N, C-alpha and C positions, 0 to 999 in steps of 0.2 A: 504493499500499500504505499503510495506517495503522500507525504504530509510534510509540511513546512516545520522547520526548527521551532517555530513559536507554538505550533500545535502540540508537537512533542513535548515542549516544556510545560504546556498548559495540562496535559495528560498526566505528566509526573508529579505536578503540584496539586492536583484536584486529588481529595479523598475519595476513593472509589466507591465507598459505600455511601458517605454522606453527600457527596458531590459538592463539596465546599473547598475553597481554597486555603491554604496553610495561612495563618495569621501575618506571616512575616514574608510573603511572597512578593509583593509590590508589583501587581500584575502589569500595570500600564508601562512602566520602565522596562522590565525584563522581557516582556513580549515584543515591545518596540525594539529592544536589542536583538532579538531574535530575528526579527525582519531585517534590520540592518545587516547582520551577519548574511542572512540569506541572500539578500541582493549583491552583496560581495561574493559570494560563491557562485552566483550565477553571472558574474563579471558584469552587472547592471551599475555597479557604482564603484567608486575609489574613494579612499579615506586618505586625506592628506596626513602630513606631520604636525605635530602639535607647535603653535606658534609663540607658545609662552606658557609659564606655569599656570597661569589662571584662565588660560583660554584652551578649549577643547578642539580637537582636530576637525577641520572643515571636510564635509561630505559632498562629493560632486556626482552627479549621474553621467554615465558614458554615452556619448552621442548614439552609438549603435545598439544601445540597451532595448530588447523586447522580450521582457518577460511573459510567459504564458499564463501563469496563475493569476486570476484577478484581483487577488490580495496584494500580490507583488506589485501588479500594474498600478493600483491606487497607491501602494507605498512609494513607487518611483515618481509619481505625479507630486507627492508631497516634497520629495527630494529637488525636482525640477522647478517647483515653485519659487524657491529662494534659496541662495547658498547659506547653510546654517552649520553651526557647531554640532558635533556628535550628541552632546548631551541634550541640547534642545531638541534634535531631531528624534532621538529615539522615544521620548515623551510624546512628541506629536504623532509618530507612527504607532504608538501603543494606546492612543485615545480610542476608546470604544472597541478596542480589539479583542477584548475577551469575550463580547457579546457575538462579535463576528464570528469567531474561531468555534466556540461553543455551539453555534447554530450549525456551522459546516460539519462539525463533528457528530452532531445529532442525525443530520441527514446522512452520514456513512454509516450509521448504526452503531457508533462507538460509545456515544452518551446518550442519556435519556434526560429530557427536560422535565422538571417536576416544579410546579408552581404551588405555593403553600403561604402560610403565614406565621410569623414569630409572635408568640403569646395571643395568637388569635386576631392580632391586630395589623400587623406590619407585613406588606407583601414580600415574599423572598423566593427566588428561583434558584434552584440546585440542579446540579447535573452529574449524578451518579453514573458509574460505568455499566454499560451493557455488555461490551466485547472489549476485554482487554488484552487481546492477543498481539496486537500492535505495541501496545504499551509495554508488555512485558519483554518483547523483541527489544525495544529501546533501552529499557533496563538492564538487560543482560549484557548489552554492549557496554554500557556505562560501567557494569560490575567487572567486566573483563579487564577494563582499563585501570580501575581504581583498587581492585582486589588482586587481579592476576598480573599486572604491569604490562598488558598489552598495549600497543601503540594505537591510539584512537585515530578514525578516520576524521576528516575535518567536522563534519555534523556532529558525532559524539563529542569530539573536544570541544566544540562550541557550546554544546549542552552542559558538560562538565564546568566549563569556565563560567558561565551564566549562572549556573546552581552554585557554584562557590561563592560567587559574588553576594549571594544572598543567605549564605550559611546553610544551604540546604544539600550540598552534594552528598554528605554522609547520612542524610535522612530518607532520601528517595530509594536507597538500595538496602538489601540484607547484607549487612557488614559481617555477618558470620561471627568469627572470633576476633576480628581485625579492630584495635581501638579506634575510637571516633577520631582521636587527634592525628593518628597515621593516615586515614581516610583522607583527613581535611589536608595533610601535608601533601599527598599525592594529587589531590584535587588542585591545589595551590600551584604545583609545578606543572601540571596539564595546561591550566590556564595562562600559563606564560607564553604557551603558543609556539614552542620550538617545532613541532610537528607540522604546522600549517604554512602554507605559502605566504608571501609577505601581505598581498591584499587582504587576505581572510585573516590573517594574524593581526593586522592594523584595525580591521573591523571589530574583531573580539575585543582588542584592547580598548577601543573607544567605547564599545557597548558595555564592558566590565566596569570602566571608570565612571560612566554615567549611572550605571546601577548602584555602585558603590556610594556615590555622592548622593542618591536618592534615599538611599538606606541610611546613611550618616545624618542626613538631614533630617528624616522621620524619627530616628532615635534622639536626636537632640530636641526636636520638638516635643517629645514624648517627656523628656527628663525636665524640660522647662515648664510643662505644664503640671507636673506631678509635685 
């Protein structure tokens, strides 16, 4: 089954039974990062070098880019609209993406939409798993890299890098007897992208930096308000 990196991320972060996202998953930023990496993988965009400590890398569309997936077509239109830094861009790409992707996954028979209410008052939609076959295949590829030392392909490596950025890489797999600290260390090493081509490595670095900034900002806001 052909899925986007962002779709695989979403499946890994959704609780299969409850159909809800983990509380620390920051879906807009991380899913937008998945789209940016996907665009780089398909050679639709290129990520420039950072121009300074406080500035994120600029992202530019390639003139000959013709993505086939409609989600990528829409994402490329956002890139084409105006030259932006990666951090701004991943948040724009991620806006409303969770709803788009869950609907797609429902159409494919992977998720089921359930509408209910919290405390009998507040509407809530959940997306429990119907068919976890593809998700388990993705999970096994991640486990092979994190637990067995296999070299990841670009898609698996990108997934691990983004999961590491939000502290979830060690939580979405069965660690068996391996300590969480060791899994985190392996995820960190993979996130550095030595296995990836430069264009993809640059996109991963930019997406991870944007996600890390979002997590840091959210954590700081929580501390200040508490």
